[in-house]
C-alpha positions as CSV (number, residue, x, y, z in Angstrom):
1,M,39.7,0.4,1.9
2,I,37.6,-0.1,5.0
3,K,34.0,-1.7,4.0
4,V,30.9,0.5,6.1
5,G,27.9,-1.2,6.1
6,V,25.3,1.6,6.2
7,I,22.3,-0.4,7.5
8,F,18.5,1.3,7.1
9,G,15.1,0.6,6.8
10,G,13.2,-1.8,9.1
11,D,9.7,-2.4,10.0
12,S,9.3,0.6,11.8
13,V,6.5,3.5,11.2
14,E,9.4,6.1,11.0
15,H,11.2,3.7,7.8
16,E,11.2,6.4,5.5
17,V,12.9,9.2,7.6
18,S,15.7,6.4,8.2
19,I,15.7,5.8,4.3
20,I,16.2,9.6,4.0
21,S,18.9,10.1,7.0
22,A,21.1,6.7,5.3
23,L,21.0,7.9,1.8
24,Q,21.9,11.6,2.8
25,A,25.2,9.9,5.4
26,M,26.2,7.7,2.5
27,E,26.4,11.1,0.3
28,N,28.5,12.7,3.2
29,I,31.1,9.7,3.8
30,D,33.9,10.0,2.5
31,E,35.2,7.4,-0.4
32,E,39.0,8.2,-0.8
33,K,38.6,6.3,2.9
34,Y,35.8,3.6,3.0
35,E,34.1,1.6,0.5
36,I,30.3,2.4,1.6
37,I,27.8,-1.0,1.3
38,P,24.0,-0.3,1.6
39,I,21.9,-2.7,3.3
40,Y,18.0,-2.3,3.7
41,I,15.8,-3.5,5.1
42,S,12.5,-3.8,4.0
43,K,9.7,-3.3,5.9
44,D,8.7,-7.1,5.6
45,R,12.4,-7.4,7.3
46,H,14.1,-9.1,4.4
47,F,17.9,-7.5,3.7
48,Y,18.9,-6.2,0.4
49,T,22.4,-4.8,-0.7
50,G,23.2,-3.2,-4.5
51,N,24.4,0.4,-5.6
52,A,20.7,0.6,-6.8
53,L,20.0,1.2,-3.2
54,R,21.6,4.7,-3.0
55,E,19.0,6.3,-5.1
56,M,15.9,7.4,-4.1
57,E,14.1,6.7,-7.0
58,T,14.7,3.1,-5.9
59,Y,12.4,2.9,-2.6
60,K,9.3,4.6,-4.9
61,Y,9.0,1.7,-6.8
62,F,10.5,-1.1,-4.9
63,D,8.8,-4.2,-6.0
64,S,10.0,-3.3,-9.4
65,M,13.6,-2.5,-8.6
66,K,14.3,-5.6,-7.0
67,K,16.1,-6.8,-9.9
68,Y,18.5,-4.5,-9.1
69,V,19.2,-5.4,-5.7
70,K,20.0,-8.4,-3.9
71,E,18.9,-10.2,-1.1
72,I,21.4,-11.1,1.6
73,T,21.7,-12.3,5.2
74,I,24.5,-11.1,6.8
75,C,26.7,-13.8,8.8
76,H,29.8,-15.0,10.5
77,K,32.2,-16.9,7.7
78,G,36.0,-17.9,9.3
79,K,37.4,-13.9,10.2
80,E,35.3,-12.4,7.5
81,I,31.3,-10.6,8.1
82,V,29.9,-11.7,4.8
83,L,26.9,-10.5,2.8
84,Q,25.3,-14.1,1.5
85,K,23.2,-13.8,-1.1
86,V,19.5,-15.8,0.4
87,K,18.0,-17.2,-3.0
88,G,19.8,-20.3,-5.0
89,I,20.9,-24.0,-3.8
90,F,24.3,-22.7,-2.2
91,G,24.4,-19.5,-0.5
92,R,27.2,-17.0,-2.4
93,N,28.8,-14.5,-1.0
94,I,28.1,-10.8,-2.2
95,N,30.5,-8.7,-0.1
96,T,32.0,-8.3,3.1
97,I,31.7,-5.4,5.6
98,D,34.3,-4.7,8.1
99,V,31.9,-2.1,10.1
100,A,28.0,-1.2,10.6
101,F,27.0,2.0,11.0
102,P,23.4,1.2,11.3
103,I,20.8,4.7,10.7
104,V,17.7,3.5,11.6
105,H,15.1,5.2,13.4
106,G,12.3,3.8,16.0
107,K,11.4,0.2,17.9
108,G,12.4,-2.5,16.4
109,V,16.0,-1.8,15.0
110,E,17.1,1.8,16.9
111,D,15.7,0.4,20.2
112,G,18.9,-2.6,20.5
113,S,17.7,-4.8,17.9
114,L,19.7,-4.0,15.8
115,A,22.4,-3.0,17.8
116,G,22.7,-6.4,19.8
117,Y,22.5,-8.5,16.2
118,L,25.5,-6.4,14.6
119,E,27.5,-7.0,18.3
120,T,26.5,-11.0,18.2
121,L,28.1,-11.1,14.6
122,G,31.4,-9.2,15.9
123,L,30.8,-6.5,14.3
124,P,32.4,-2.6,15.5
125,V,28.9,-0.9,15.3
126,V,29.1,3.1,15.0
127,G,25.9,4.2,17.2
128,P,24.5,3.3,21.0
129,S,25.1,0.1,22.3
130,V,22.2,-2.2,23.4
131,L,21.4,-0.8,26.2
132,G,21.8,3.0,25.4
133,A,19.8,1.8,22.5
134,A,17.1,0.5,25.0
135,L,17.1,2.9,27.2
136,G,16.7,5.8,25.1
137,Q,14.1,4.2,23.4
138,D,11.5,3.4,26.4
139,K,10.5,7.3,27.1
140,V,9.1,5.6,30.7
141,V,12.2,3.7,32.1
142,L,14.4,6.6,30.7
143,K,12.7,8.9,32.9
144,Q,12.8,6.7,35.9
145,I,16.5,6.5,35.4
146,L,16.9,10.9,34.8
147,Q,15.1,11.2,37.8
148,A,17.3,8.6,40.2
149,N,20.4,10.7,38.5
150,N,18.2,13.7,39.6
151,I,17.8,14.9,36.1
152,K,14.8,17.0,35.9
153,V,11.7,15.5,33.5
154,P,8.4,16.5,33.1
155,K,5.9,15.2,35.7
156,Y,4.2,12.0,34.3
157,V,1.8,9.2,34.3
158,W,2.3,5.9,32.1
159,F,0.4,3.1,31.7
160,Y,0.3,-0.7,29.5
161,D,-3.0,-0.8,26.8
162,Y,-4.7,-3.1,29.0
163,E,-4.7,-1.7,32.1
164,Y,-6.0,1.3,30.6
165,S,-9.2,-0.5,29.2
166,M,-9.2,-2.4,32.7
167,N,-8.7,0.9,35.1
168,K,-9.6,4.1,32.1
169,D,-11.5,6.2,34.8
170,D,-8.7,5.5,37.9
171,I,-5.7,5.9,35.2
172,I,-7.2,9.2,33.6
173,D,-8.6,10.5,37.2
174,E,-4.6,10.3,37.7
175,I,-3.6,12.3,34.8
176,E,-6.1,15.0,35.2
177,K,-3.6,15.8,38.4
178,L,-0.8,17.3,35.8
179,N,-3.5,19.2,34.8
180,Y,-4.6,20.4,31.2
181,P,-2.5,20.6,28.9
182,V,-1.4,17.3,28.7
183,I,0.6,15.6,26.1
184,V,-0.2,11.9,25.3
185,K,2.7,10.1,23.6
186,P,3.5,5.7,22.6
187,A,6.6,4.8,24.9
188,N,8.8,3.5,22.0
189,L,8.1,6.1,19.3
190,G,10.0,8.9,17.5
191,S,9.3,11.5,15.1
192,T,6.5,12.6,16.9
193,I,4.4,10.2,15.4
194,G,1.3,8.8,17.7
195,I,2.0,12.3,19.5
196,G,-1.2,14.7,20.6
197,V,-1.9,17.4,22.9
198,A,-5.4,17.1,25.2
199,H,-7.0,19.9,26.8
200,N,-9.9,18.0,28.3
201,R,-10.9,14.8,29.1
202,S,-12.9,14.2,25.4
203,E,-9.9,14.8,24.1
204,L,-7.7,13.2,26.2
205,E,-9.5,9.9,25.6
206,T,-8.9,10.3,22.0
207,K,-5.4,10.9,21.9
208,I,-5.0,7.3,23.9
209,D,-6.8,5.6,21.7
210,E,-4.8,6.6,18.7
211,A,-1.5,6.3,20.7
212,T,-2.7,2.7,21.8
213,E,-2.4,2.2,17.7
214,Y,0.8,2.4,17.9
215,D,2.5,1.2,20.8
216,K,1.2,-1.0,24.1
217,K,3.2,1.2,26.5
218,I,1.8,4.9,26.7
219,V,3.2,7.7,28.9
220,V,1.1,11.4,29.3
221,E,3.4,14.1,30.5
222,E,2.4,18.2,31.8
223,M,3.0,20.2,29.3
224,I,5.3,23.0,30.4
225,P,4.5,26.3,29.9
226,N,5.9,29.2,28.7
227,L,7.8,26.9,26.5
228,L,11.6,27.1,25.0
229,E,12.5,24.1,22.7
230,L,16.4,23.4,22.6
231,N,18.1,20.2,21.0
232,C,21.8,20.0,21.9
233,A,24.2,16.7,20.6
234,V,26.5,14.8,22.0
235,C,29.2,13.3,20.0
236,G,32.1,10.4,21.4
237,N,31.9,7.5,23.8
238,Y,32.0,6.9,27.4
239,E,36.2,8.3,27.6
240,Y,35.7,11.4,25.5
241,S,32.3,13.3,24.6
242,E,31.7,16.2,22.6
243,T,28.7,19.1,22.4
244,S,27.5,20.4,19.6
245,L,25.5,24.1,19.4
246,I,22.4,24.7,20.8
247,A,19.5,25.5,18.4
248,E,16.5,27.0,19.3
249,M,13.5,25.3,17.9
250,K,10.8,27.8,16.3
251,M,7.0,26.6,17.0
252,K,4.2,26.4,14.8
253,H,2.1,24.7,17.3
254,E,1.6,23.3,21.3
255,L,4.5,20.4,19.5
256,L,6.6,20.1,16.6
257,T,4.3,17.5,14.2
258,F,5.4,14.6,12.1
259,E,4.3,17.6,9.4
260,D,6.1,20.7,10.8
261,K,9.6,18.4,11.0
262,Y,9.4,17.0,7.4
263,L,6.5,17.6,5.5
264,G,7.1,21.6,5.6
265,G,3.6,21.7,7.7
266,S,1.8,20.1,5.1
267,K,1.6,16.7,3.8
268,G,1.3,17.7,0.1
269,K,4.2,20.0,0.2
270,G,6.9,17.6,0.7
271,M,10.5,17.9,1.6
272,K,12.4,21.5,1.5
273,T,15.3,22.7,2.9
274,A,16.1,25.6,1.7
275,G,16.0,28.5,4.1
276,K,15.4,26.1,7.1
277,M,18.0,23.4,8.0
278,P,20.7,23.2,5.1
279,N,21.0,19.5,3.5
280,S,19.1,17.8,6.5
281,M,15.7,16.4,6.0
282,S,13.9,18.3,8.8
283,T,12.1,21.0,7.7
284,S,11.7,22.7,11.6
285,E,12.9,26.4,11.6
286,F,15.4,26.8,14.3
287,D,18.2,29.5,15.8
288,I,21.7,28.3,16.1
289,P,23.3,29.4,18.2
290,A,19.9,29.4,20.1
291,K,19.3,33.1,21.6
292,I,19.5,32.0,25.8
293,D,21.8,33.6,28.0
294,E,25.5,31.8,28.7
295,D,24.7,30.5,32.7
296,M,21.5,28.3,30.4
297,E,24.1,27.2,27.6
298,N,26.5,25.9,29.9
299,K,24.0,24.1,32.2
300,I,22.8,22.3,29.2
301,Y,26.2,21.5,27.7
302,D,26.2,19.9,31.6
303,I,23.4,18.0,31.4
304,S,23.6,17.0,27.8
305,K,27.3,15.1,29.0
306,Q,25.8,13.7,31.9
307,V,23.0,12.1,29.8
308,F,25.1,10.6,27.6
309,R,27.4,8.9,30.1
310,I,24.4,7.9,32.2
311,L,22.6,6.4,29.7
312,N,26.0,4.6,28.2
313,L,25.4,6.3,25.0
314,K,28.2,6.5,22.3
315,G,28.2,7.5,18.6
316,V,26.1,11.3,18.3
317,C,23.0,11.7,20.2
318,R,20.6,14.7,20.0
319,I,19.2,15.4,23.6
320,D,15.9,17.7,23.5
321,Y,14.8,19.7,26.1
322,L,12.2,21.7,27.6
323,V,12.7,25.2,29.3
324,N,10.3,27.1,31.2
325,K,11.7,30.1,29.9
326,K,10.0,32.0,33.0
327,T,11.4,30.0,36.1
328,K,14.3,28.8,33.6
329,E,13.8,25.2,34.8
330,I,15.3,22.8,32.4
331,Y,13.8,19.9,32.0
332,V,15.2,16.2,29.6
333,N,12.7,15.6,27.5
334,E,14.0,13.0,25.4
335,P,17.4,11.6,23.5
336,N,17.4,10.8,20.0
337,T,19.8,7.9,19.9
338,I,20.4,7.6,16.0
339,P,18.9,11.2,15.2
340,G,17.9,12.4,11.9
341,S,20.5,13.4,9.9
342,L,22.8,12.4,12.5
343,A,22.4,15.8,13.9
344,F,25.3,16.9,11.5
345,Y,23.7,20.8,11.5
346,L,24.3,21.4,14.8
347,Y,28.0,20.7,14.4
348,K,28.1,22.1,11.6
349,P,28.2,25.9,12.3
350,K,30.9,24.6,14.9
351,G,33.7,24.1,12.0
352,K,32.8,20.3,11.8
353,D,31.5,19.3,8.7
354,Y,29.4,16.1,7.7
355,K,32.1,14.3,6.1
356,T,34.7,15.3,9.3
357,L,31.6,13.9,11.8
358,T,31.1,10.5,9.7
359,D,34.5,9.7,9.7
360,E,35.1,10.4,13.3
361,L,31.9,8.5,14.2
362,I,33.6,5.4,12.3
363,K,37.0,5.6,14.0
364,S,35.4,5.8,17.4
365,A,33.4,2.7,16.3
366,I,36.7,1.0,15.6
367,K,38.7,2.3,18.5
368,D,35.8,1.0,20.9
369,Y,35.4,-2.7,18.8
370,K,39.3,-3.4,19.6
371,N,39.1,-1.6,23.3
372,E,36.2,-4.1,23.8
373,M,38.4,-7.0,22.1
374,R,41.0,-6.7,25.0
375,K,38.7,-7.4,27.9
376,T,37.9,-11.0,29.1
377,S,35.3,-12.4,27.4
378,S,35.6,-15.7,28.3
379,F,37.9,-18.6,30.0
380,T,40.4,-21.4,29.0
381,S,39.0,-23.9,31.2
382,N,36.0,-26.1,30.5
383,I,33.9,-27.0,33.0
384,L,32.1,-29.4,30.5
385,S,34.3,-31.5,30.4
386,E,33.3,-31.8,34.7
387,Y,29.6,-32.1,33.5
388,N,28.5,-35.8,34.0
389,G,25.3,-35.7,31.7
390,S,22.0,-35.7,33.9
391,K,24.4,-36.5,36.8
392,G,25.4,-33.3,37.3
393,F,28.8,-32.3,37.8
394,K,31.6,-34.9,39.0
395,K,32.2,-35.0,42.5
396,G,34.4,-32.2,44.3
397,V,33.5,-29.6,41.2
398,K,31.6,-26.9,42.5
């Protein structure tokens, strides 16, 4: 049986969202085909494994629950990738994994950091490559790449926090050319954390100050008028991709807040699913399929596949769109390279359930890994044999 290491958590403001996504996914991986190995990364960046990590109660009282899990490191040992116990004189192998399934959100994990580590170990990895993950995380670089490929994004101004502290008035003057209202975002966060709308100069200064508490890089965008917000997921790899149905978000405010998405619009209401997104962590209301005409639907499908290809993505990605209902202009807002709930709810109405989706993602990761292993990655010749210490290469070697 294939052992799948589901990795989640991490030092991210989206830590708790990652836990919910992962617990949900583990309930929807076919245990007749795969053995699920939970691997939790705590906020202080320690790795743990154990069956208790599949229960939500474990995270509510994690310090007192540590006795039911084992702290580990992931390493390459012989031909296996092992989970090795950290404590003790001798590192004891706790388990092995064959495939890594990262279900992480946010800077420090979803941005390619974790994918790079896992790929270095020599593991098949479900989800985006290092490059795809990094491009999807940085909202500024993302916009620049999409613009270079003639894909429309909202007008924007970006800057670093130190630049703002030195040239505040000049930067605000530049932003005001976008016209109010504008949206202020940390460049490398998700789940709408740190994002705010500014209607005037005073609000703009406040929202920028709030955003810089989360990130050193800030992007300020124009607000698209007559707004229609759409979501479309893409699943696959560089050879083949399949779009989901398109969802139309029901806006409660000028933008969807963290509370709208995960707390039912109020910090006191908790997670809800009834009548919203069945079996999903999000409480955002939406219509599937979106109430849009066939021409716009086809354009969204086409752009989604283009974005997936351009950003070198694989696994499943949800792409968020902003549409001006009057002009029919379509703007890419951002991709979510490891979306909450793995965007299964966008595929379910199409006839693909969550268990089928996770099965396809795992099989695709294994196939991609095998294809990659067929490529030349090193040479049999040893140029170091011709190296003569501080004197350099032997005569005649170039």
